[in-house]
N, C-alpha and C positions, 0 to 999 in steps of 0.2 A: 486739262482733259487728256486722258491717256489714249493715244491712237495706236492701233495694232495694224501693222502692214500685212498685205496678203502673203508675202513670203514667210513671215513669222507664223501665220496661221497654218500655212502648208507644212512648215517645218514641225509645228506641234502635232498636226494630224499625222505626219509621217512617223513621228516618235511614238504616238499613241497606237496607230494602226500599222503594224509591221507584219511581214510574212512570218507565219508560224507553221512549224511542223510538229504535229501531234503524233506520238508513238502509242498505238493501240495494241494491246496484247490480248490474245484469246487462245483457245486451244490449238488453233492452226499456226500460231506463232506470233510474231511481232510485225505489225503493219504500220506504215507511216501515212498520215493524212496531212496534205499541204493545204493551208488556207492562205490565200494571197491577201495582201493589204487592200487591194481593190475590192475583193469580195467582202472583207470586214467593213470597209467604208460604206459599201452599198447596203449591207445589213443594218449597220448603225444608222445610216441615213433613212432607211425605210422605217425603222423603229421610231426615230425622232419625228418623221413626217406623219406616221400614224398617230403618235401621241399628240402632236400639234393639231392635226385634223380633228381628233377626238375632242380636244379642249375647245377648239373653235366651234365644233358642232354642239357641244354641251352649252357653250355660251349663247350661241344662236337660239338653241331651244329654250333656254331660260328667258331670253329676250322675247321670243315668240309667245312663250307662255304668259309673260307679263302683259304683252300687247293683247293677247286673246282674252285675258281676264278683264282688261280695261274695256275691250269691245263688248264683252258679255255684260259688264256693268252698264255700259251705255245703252245696249239693247234692252236691258231690264228697265232702265229709266224711260226709254222711248215707249216700251210696251205699257208702262204705267201711265205715261202721258196720253198714249193712244186710247187706253181704257177709259181714262178720265174724260177725254174728248168725246169718245163714243157715248159716255153717260150724259155729257152735256148736250150732245146732239139729240139723243133720245128724249131728254127733258124738254128741249126746245121744240122737238116735233110734237110732243104731247101738248105743250102750251099752245102751239099753232093750231092743233086740231081742236082744242077747247075753244080757242078764239073764233075759229071759223064756224064751229057748230053752235055756239051759244050767243055770240055777240051780234047785235043789230048793226047791219052794215049801213052806214050813213052815206048818202050820195050827195054829191055837190049839186049846185044849181044847174049845171049843164048836163046832168045825168051820169057822170063818171063816178066810179067808186072812189071813196077817199082812202088814200094809202094808210094812214094812221098806224096802229101797232102792227098790222099784217105786213106792211112794207118793211117795217123795222125788223120783224122776225125773218122775212125773206132775205133781207140783207145779211142778217146774222148767219142764216143758214148757208148763204152763198159764201160768206167768209170762212165759215167752218168747213164747208166742202173743199174750198181751195186749200185751207190748212191741212185738211185730211189727205188730199192728194199729195201735197208736199211731204207730209209725214210718212205717207205710204211709200213714196219714192225714196225717201231717206232710209226707211226701214229696209226697202229692197236693196239699196246700195250697201247698207250695213250687213244684211244677210249674205250678199255676194262676197263682201270682204271677209265675213266669217267663214264662208265656204272655202275661199282661197286660203285663209289662214289654216283651216282644217287640213286642206290638201298639203299645204306647206309643212304643217306639223307632222302629217303622215310621212312626207318625204324625209323630213329631218329624223323622224323615228327610224325609218328604214336605213338612212345614212348612219345613224347612231349604231344600229345593230351591225351594219357592215363594218364600221370602224371598230366596234367592240370585237368582232370576229378577227379583223386584221390585227388588232392589238393582242388578242389571245394567241394568234399564230406567231406574232413577233416575240411575245413572251416565251412561247414554247420553243421557238428557234434559239432565243437567248439562253433558255434553260438547257437546251441541248448542247450549245457551244460551251456553256459553263461546265456541264457534266463531262464533255469531252476533254476540257482542260484539266478537270480533276482526274479523269482517267489517265490523261497523259502524264500528270505529275506522279500518280501511283505507278504507272508503267515505268517512268524514269527511276522511281525508287526501287521497283522490282528489278529493273535492269542493273542498277548499282549493286543490289544484293547478289544477283546472278553473276555479275562481273567478279565480285569477291569470291564467290564459290568456284567460278571457273579458274581464277588465278590459283586458288588452293588446289583444285583438281590438276592443273598443269604442273604445279610444284610436286604433287604426289606422283604424277606420271613420270616426271623427271627423276624423282627418287627411286621409283620402281625400275626405270630404265637403268639407272646407275647400279641398283642392286642386281638386276639381271646381268649387266655387263660383268660385275664382280663375280657373280655365280658362274657365268660362262668362263671367265678367266680361271676360276678355281677348278672347274671341270676340265678345262684344257690342260691345266698343270697336272691334275690327277691322271689324265689320259697319257700325258707325256711320261709321267713317272711309271705308269703301268707298262707303257711301251718299253721304257728303259729296263724295267724288271724282267719283262719277257725276253728282251734281247740278251740280258745278262744270264738268265737261266738257260737260254738256248746255247750261249757260248759255253756255259758250265757243262751243259749236257754233251756238247761236242768234245770238250776236254775229257769228260768221263768216258765217253765212247772211245776216244783215242787211247786213254789209259787201258780201257778194257781190251781194245785190239792189241795193244802192246803186251798186255798180260797173257792174252791168248797165244800170241806169237812166242812169248817166253815159255809158256806152258808146253807148247808143241815142241820147242827146242829141247826142253828138259826131258819130255817123254822120249824124244829121239835119242838124247844122251843116255837116258836110263836103259833104253833097249840096247844101245851100242855097248854100254858097260856090262849089261847082263850077258850079252853075247861074248864079250871078252872074258867074263868070269867063267862062263861055261867052257870056253876054249882053254882057259888057264887051268881050270879044274881037271880038264882032260889030260893035261900034261902032268906027268908025274914029277917033272923037275921043278915044280912051282915052289919057290921059297916062301917061308912063313912071313917074312917081312913084306914081301910084295902082296901076299894075300891080305894081310891086315890093312895095308894102304888102300888096296882095292876095295875092301869092305867099307873102309872109312869114306871113300869117295862115293860109293853106292849109297851109304847112309845120308851123306850130305845132299846127294842128288834127290833122294826120296824126301828129305825134309824140305828142300827148295820146291819140290813138286807139290808137297802138301801146303806150303805157304802160298804158292801160286794159285792153287785151287781155292784156298781161303780168300785170297784177294779177289779171285774171280767171282765168288759168291757175294762178297761185300760190294764189289762194283756193280753186279747185277741188281742187288737190292737198292743201291744208291740210284742206279739208272731208272728203276721202276718208280722210286719216290719222286725223282725229278720229272719223269714223264707225267705222273699224276699231278704234280704241282704245276707243270706247264699247261696241262689240260684244264686245271682249275683256273689258272690265270687267264687262259684264252677264253674260257666261258665267262669269267668276270669282265674281261675286256669286251666281249661281244655284247654283254648286257649294258656296259657303260656306253658302248657305241650306239646301241638302240636308244637308250635314254637321252644321250647327248643329241642324237639326231632328232628325236622328238622335240627336245627343248629348242634346238636351233630352228626347227620348222615353226614352232609356236612363236618364238621371238621374231622370226622373219615375217610371219603373217601379221603380228601386232605392229611391228615396225613399218611394214608396208602399208597397213591401214592408216596409221598416224602420218606416214609420209604423204599419202594421197591427200589427206585433209589439209595438211600444211601447204602442200603444193597448190591445191585448189584455192586456198586463202591467199597465197602470194599471187597467184594468177589473176585473182579478182582485181588487183590493183592495176593490171595492165603492164606490169614489169615482166621482162623476159626472165623466166625462172632459171633456166640453164645458165644464162649469162650471170645471174646473181650468184648461183652456186659456185661457178668458176671463180668469181671475184673473192668469195669467202675463202675458198681453198687456196687461192693465190696469196691472200693476206696472211695465211697461217703456214705457207710452205717454207718460208725462210730461205737461206742460202744453202745449197746442196751441191755435191760433186764427188769425184773419185773415179778410180779405174773401173772398167766393166769386167765383172767376174760372172760368167754364166753359171746358172744353177743346173742341177741335174733335171731330167724330165720329171714333172710332178707325178706323184703317186695318185692313182685313181681312187681317191678316198671320198665317199659321200659326205662325211662330216667336214672334211676340209673344204669341200665345195660349198656346203651350206654355211660354214663359218665365214668363208670369203664373201659369199653373197650377203650374209647378215652384216658383215663389217662394212661392205660398200653402202648398204642401206642406212646403217647407223651413221656413217660419215656424212651421207647426203642429208639425213634427218637433222643431224647436229648443225650442218651448214645452213639448212633452211630455217631452223629455229633461231640460229644466231642472226640470220638476215631478218627474220620476223621481229626479233628484238630491236633491230635498228630501224624498222619501218614506222613511219608516223601513222598510226591507225586510230588515233583519237582526235577529238576536236580541241582546239587551243583554248576554248572557253567552256565553262560548265553549263551555263544556260544561255541559249541564243536562238535567233531565228535567221534564216538565210534570206538576205536582202538582194543578192545577185549571184547567179550561178556561173560556173566555168564555161567559157566558149563565146560564141557570137552573141552580141547584145547591143542595145542602143546606149551610146555614151551618155552619162548623166549630165554632161555639160554641153556638148555639141549636138546631142540627139542624132548623131550619125552612127551607122553600124561600125563596130570595132570589136577587136578580140580581147576578151577578158581572161587573163592567164591565171586567175585564182578564184577563190570563193570568199564572198563577203559575208561575214558572220556578225550581225548586229546585236548589240546588248547595251546595257546601261554603261554610261561613261565611267571609267575607273575600274571596271571589272578586270579581274586578274587574267592575264594572257599567259598560258603555260606552254612549255616545250612539249611537243607531241611525241618525242622519242629522245633518248639520250644522244648527246653529241657535243660538238665544240662550236662556240660562237665565233664565226669568221667575220661578222660585221655587226656593229652596233652604233647607229648614228642617224644623221639626216640624209635622205636621198630624194632627189626631185621626183615628184609624183607620189612617192610613198610616205612622205613626211618622216616622222621618227620610225625607224625600221630596225629589225633584228633578223639576222640570217644565221641559221644553225646548220652545220655540216654533220650528218649522221653516219658518214662513211658509205662505202659501196656505191658512191655516185649520187646518193640521196641528200637533198638539201631542202629545208623548209624556210619560208619567208613570212614575217609578221609585220605588216605595215599599218600606218596611220595611228601609231601608238601615242598615248598621252604622255607616258613616262617610260623610260628604259631602265630596267633593273639589273642588267648584266653588262659585262665589259668584253671587248674583243679579246679572244684567246682563252676565255673562261670556259670550263667544261660544265655542262648542265645535265641533270638527270631527267628521267621521264616525269612529266607533270610538274617540273620545277618552274617557278614564276620567272618570266623573262621581261615582263612589262605590264602596262596598264592600258586597257582599251581606250581609244580616243578618237579625235577627228582632225588630225594633222595632215598636211599635204593636200593632195587633190581628192577631197572627200566632201560629201554632202551631209554627213551625219555620223554619229558615233558608231564605229564598227571596226573590225580587224580584217584587213585584206590578207588572206591566208593562201600561200602558194606552196606547191610541192614540185620540185624539179628533179629529174633523173638525167644525169650527165648534162645538165644545163638546159634540157628541154622541159617545158612546162607539162605537167600531168594533172589530170582532173582529181582534186582532193576528195570529191565525193566517192570515188572508187575506193580510196584508202579507208574512208569512214565506213563504207559498207563492208569492206573486208574486216575491219575492226569489230563490227557488230557480229559478223560470221564467226570470228574467233571467240567472242564473249558468249555467243549462243552455244559454242562447242560443236 
C-alpha cells in the first residue's frame, strides 16, 4: 500500500498553487494583478468543499426519498388494514345488533343471562377496539415520522438550493480566474509584440539620430566653408582696395607730374633759345606721362568695377550665410528639443531602478575617456555665436543621451525566465527553514524545473559553480558596477570568463542549495550592494511601453 507523507502533499500543493501575477491590459495601460498561493488554495478548497457538500446532500436526499417512499408504502398498507378492520368492526356491530334484536335471551336457573354468542361478540369487539387503538397509535407515530421526514426533506431541499447557489458562485469565480488567465496570456503575447515594435522604434530613433548628427556635421562643414569663403573674399576685397588706393596715389602723382611738365613746356616755349632736340624729348615725356595717366584711369575704372562686383558677391554670401545661420539655428533647436525629450525619458527610466543617474553617466564617460594629456594652450575668447552655443548644448545632450543609452543597454531590465510567478519578494521576510525574520536580497521566480534561465543583460561570467546557500550559481558582471546572480540552478550552461549576450541561456532552473522547491533566486547588485530586482523589471516595462 502506497503511503503519502504530509510533506509530499504540501510540496505538491505548493507546486500546484503558486503565486501568480496576471498582466491585464486595457485602454488605461497595463496593470498587474497578484494572486497569492493562499488565496488560490482557499478558492480551490471552497470549490471542493461545495462540491463534496453538494454530493453528500444529493446522497442524503436520495436516501431520504427512498425512506419516504418506504414509509408511504407502509402507511398505505396500514390504511388498507385499517379500512379492512373498520369494515370488520362494522360487520360485527351489525351482527351484534341483529343478535340483540332478534334472538331470545335465555336465562339460567339463577335468573342471570347466559353469555352465549353475545359474550363472544363483546369479546371480539373488545379485542378489535384494542387492536384499533394500537393501529391508531401506530398510524399516529408513522404520520409524525412522515411529518418529520417532510420537514427534513424541505431542509435538504433548501440546503440543496443553497449548495447549488454556492456551486454556481464557485463555478463563476473559477470561470473568472480562467478568463483572467487567458487575458493574462493574451496580454503577455501583446506585450511581446509591443516589445518587438518598441525595439524597432528604438532602432529607428537611433538611425534618425545618426542621420541628424550626420546632417548637422554636413551643415557645420558647409557653414565653415562659407565662413572661409567670406573671409577669403574680404581679404581679396582688402587687396583690391589697397590696389585701388595705390592706383589713386599713382594717378595723383602722374597728374602732378603732367602739370609740372606742362609748366615746364610753357616756360621753355617762352624761351626763344629752346633747342629742337630738347623740345622733342620734352614732348615725348609728355606723351608718355599722358599714356601712363590714361592707363591709370583705365586701371581705376577696372578696379572700381571689380570692387563693386566683390561687394555684391560679399553681400550675397553674407545673405546666404545669414539664411544658413537661421536654418541651422532652427535645426539645432529642434534637435535639442527632441534630444532633451528623449533624454528625460531615458533618465526617468534609469531613475526607476534606484540607481544614481549622474554617477552612472560619469562611469560611462570615464570608461570611454581613455588616456589623455599634453601642455595647456589657452584659446582665444569664444565668439558670441548663437549657433555655436546651441551646437555645444546639443553636443552635451547628445553625449549624455548616448551615455545613458549605453548604461541602459548594460542594465538588467528583463526577467531571467520567460514564464514565472513570484514566490518571494526582495526585503524582509520569514525564512522558509527557520520561520524567523531575515533579509532576502533577491527575487525568487518559481517555474517548472528545467526551464531556461537567461542573462538579463550582456556581460561577462565572473563565477559559475557551487556556492553555499545558493547551490549551483552563475554571476554575471555587466560593467558600470552592475552584477546579476542566478542561484539554485539545476544545470550550469556557461563557464567562468565567458561573455554572454542579452537573453543568452546561462543555466536551467532547479532546486539546488538552500531551497524548498524549483525556482531561481535572482539578485541585482550595484557596487556590491543588493538592489530590488522588481524596480529593474518595472523600469523594463516602462522602456517597452515607450
